[in-house]
N, C-alpha and C positions, 0 to 999 in steps of 0.2 A: 569856435568851439570845436568843430569837427577837425580842423587842422591841428589843434592843440592835442586832441586825443590821438590822431594818427601819429603825431610826433612822439608822444609818450609810448605808443605801441611799438614804434620802431626802436626806440631805446631799449624797451623791454626784451624785444626779440634779440637785439645785439648782445644784451647780458646773458640771455639763454645760451646763445652761440658760444660765448666765452666760457662759460661753465661747462657746456657739453663737450667742448673740445679740450678741456683742461686734463692733465695727466693724473691718474690715480696713484696714490702712494703705494698701493698694493701691486701695481703693474709697471714693470720697467719699460723704458722707452723702446727697448728692442722687442718687447712682446706686443706692442701696440702697432697696428697697421696705419699707414699714412691715411689721413682723412682728406678727401677731395671736396666734400660737400656736406653741409648740415642742413636737414630739412625738418619741418615741424607739422604737426597736426593741428586741428582746431582746438581752441582752449575751452575749458569748463571751470565752473566755480566749485571750490571746496573750502569750508570754513570761512575765514575772512580773506582768502587768497584765491589764486588761479592756478590750474594745472594743464598741462598739455603734453602730448607725446612728442618725441624727437627721434631722429635717426642720423647717425653719422655713417656716410657711405664712402667707400674707396673709389679709385678712378674707374673701376669697372661697374660702379653702381651697386655693389654688394655691401651688406651691413658690416660695419665695425662695432657699432653700439646701437641698441634700440632701447628706449626708455621712456620714463615719465619725468618731467621736470616741474617742480612746483615751488612757490615761494613760501616764506616762513608763515605767512598769514593762513596758508592751508592747513597748518597743524595747530592753529589757535582759533578761539571763538567757535569751536565745534559743538555740536549738540552733546548733551550729557545723558540724555535719556534715549532709549531705543526708538527707531522709526516704526510707527505703527501703520505704515503703508508698504512696507518692503517684505516681499516673499512671505505672504500671510496665508493662513487658513483658519476660517471661522470654526474652530473645533466644537464649541458648544452650540452652535447654530443659532445664536441670539441676534445675529445681524449686525453685530458691533465688534470690531476687532480691539483686542486688548492685549496687555502684557502676557507673554507666553504663547501668543498665537501668531507671532511674527518673528522672523530671523533678527530683524531690528537694525540692519545696516543701512547706511546711507551711500549711494553710489552715484558716480558721475561717469558717463560713457565718454571715451576719449578715442576718436578715430585716429588710426596711424596715418603718417604722412602719405599722400597719394604717390609721391615719387618712389616711396618704398614698396608699397603694395602692388603698384602697377608695373614696376620695372625690375625689382629684386626677386630672386628665387628664395623665398622664405615661406615658412608654414603659417606664420602669424597674420591675422586679418584685422584685429581691432583690440583695443585695451580698455580697461576700467580701473578706477581707483575707488575703493570702498572704505567707509569708516564704521567701526564697530564700537560704540561707546561703552558697552558692557562686555565686549568679547563674546566667546562662545565655548561650548563644550568644557564646562567647568570640571576640574580646577585647572586644566592644562593651559588653555588660551583664554581664560576668563579675565583678561585685562584689556583696557582700551587699546585698540590696535588698528592698523591699516591693512588692506588686502590690495595688492596690485596684480590684476589679472591681464595676461597676454593670451588671447584666445586664438585657437587654430581652427575654429569652425565659425559659421555665420552667426550674426545676432539673432536671426530668425530661429536657427536651431536651438540656441541657448534659451530664448524666450519660450520655446515650446515645451520646456521642462516644467510641468505644472506643480503648483502648491497642492498639499494634501495632508492627511492625518498621520503619515508615517515619519518616523525618526525626525530629521531636521526639517519638518514641515513640508515634506515632499509627497506627491501623489504616489500611491502605493505601486501602481503598475510602472510608473516611471522610476521608481526606486529599483525595481527589478532590472530595468534596463541599465540605469546608472551604475549599478553594481556588478554588471557583467564583467568577468575578469578580463584584464588586459593581457594578451599573450605574453608569456614569460620573456621572450626575446626583446619585446618593446617596453617592459616594465624596468624603470631605473632600479639599480641595485639598492637593496635595503628598504624599498618603498612598499608599504602595505596598505590594505583597505581597512578602515576602521568604521565604515558605515556612515561617513559624514557626507551624505549626498544631500544637496541643497537645491530647491527649485530655482528656475531661471539661472542656473550656474552649473551644476553637475556634481560628480562625486570628487571627493578630496583623498588623494593618496599621500601618506605622510611617511617621513623617514623614521624607521623604528629605532634608530640609534641617536636621534635628536636628544640633547641633554634633558629637555623638559619632559620627555616621555619615559626617562629612566625611572625605576622604582626602588628607592625614593628618588625624586628628580635631582639630577646632578647640578642643575642650575635653573633659574626662573626663565621664562620665555622672553627672549629679546627679539630674535628674528629667526625665521624658519623658511625653508623652500618647500613648496607643495606642487605636485603634479595633479592636474585635473583629469578626469576621465568620464566617458559616457559611451555606453553600448560597446564596451571592449576596446575603445580607442583613447589615446591620449588627446585631451581637448584644449588644455590650457597649462601655462606655466604661471606659477604664483609666488613671488616673495611676499611673506607675511611679516609685518614689522610693528613691534610694540611702540605705542606712543612715546613712552619714556625713553625708549632707545632712540627714536628720531630726535627728541629733544636734547639728547647727549651729543648731537652733532657728529655722528659717525663718519668715518672715511675708511671703508674697507671693502674688500672683495672676497667672495667665497666660491670655491669650486663646486660645480653641480655633480650630483650622482647621475651617472648616464646609463642608458640601456645598451644592450649588445647590438641592437639592430634598430632601424628607423623605417616606419611604415610608408613615408613619403619622402622623396629626395628633396634636398634644399639645405640652406644655411641654417645651422642650429647653434645655440650658445653653449659655452662650456663653463661659464661662471655667472654670477650676478653681483652687483656692486651697489653700495649705498654711500653717497657723498653728501656733504654739506659745504657750501662755499660761504664762509662768514662775511666776506666783503660784499657779496650780492645778496645775502640772506636767502639762498636758494638751495633746494635739494634736488638730487637726481637719483632715481631708482632705475637701474639698467640691467639689461642682458648683454653679455659681452663674450669675447673670445670665440667668435663665430667660425665654425668649420663646416665645409660642405659635406653633407652625408648622402650617399647613394642608397636607394632602396636595397635592403638586404634582408633575405628571409633567414630568420633565426633558427 
């Protein structure tokens, strides 16, 4: 039985490698760097499927693509009601958590491949995939959707952001820290603070020209890119994707809005991509177009 499981696991890894190495229709062959190696992180469960991180590295060991790959089962068989154990605060003090006292997401922690974090000069330390069955912040993102976080700070630092009674169920003192302004030079163009600070996560800075934020909205939410912040620092990159959008089997890349300067030297992405491979029934959500940035005071 163990031999059979190991064989199936090797086949699954081979399929991941094929998908992760495939060219995106939005990127020409000339734009893509040669990939010398594809590496993977430990897998986790989402819905009826599995998810794990991957990284494509060039011959120097630097990133070409970093992302999360998951099978179609991961977007099926998902909970339809909010999680009453996720990022909660007992607001009425009755000792029982209930609807309205929790952010309500379901999250799986996905370690980045050790070959990436130990050898490549990148800011990212770990990743997470989250499912929001009811969405949040109505009416803008109040549709079922996924959050894909690529964190630039440790898990311990993120877990230390406490739940509490303020705004998005965050501790009020931690809210003050979370919403400390990011210096203008490190703030991506058009990104603003709307007070969406979340416990064990951080603040969420959004693109003020995103179609779903227009008044009236120019389009319903399908996908957006969010920058996370805490204590005046950018702390995570987050593609946020509607469930219906993923079910449409997209294959596209979008250019990121970038800051004028970077607080830490390293390889940073210039775009994010969402792909579905019908033959393998697998998705990838990835950061791409990496460029080495030197510390620069803005």
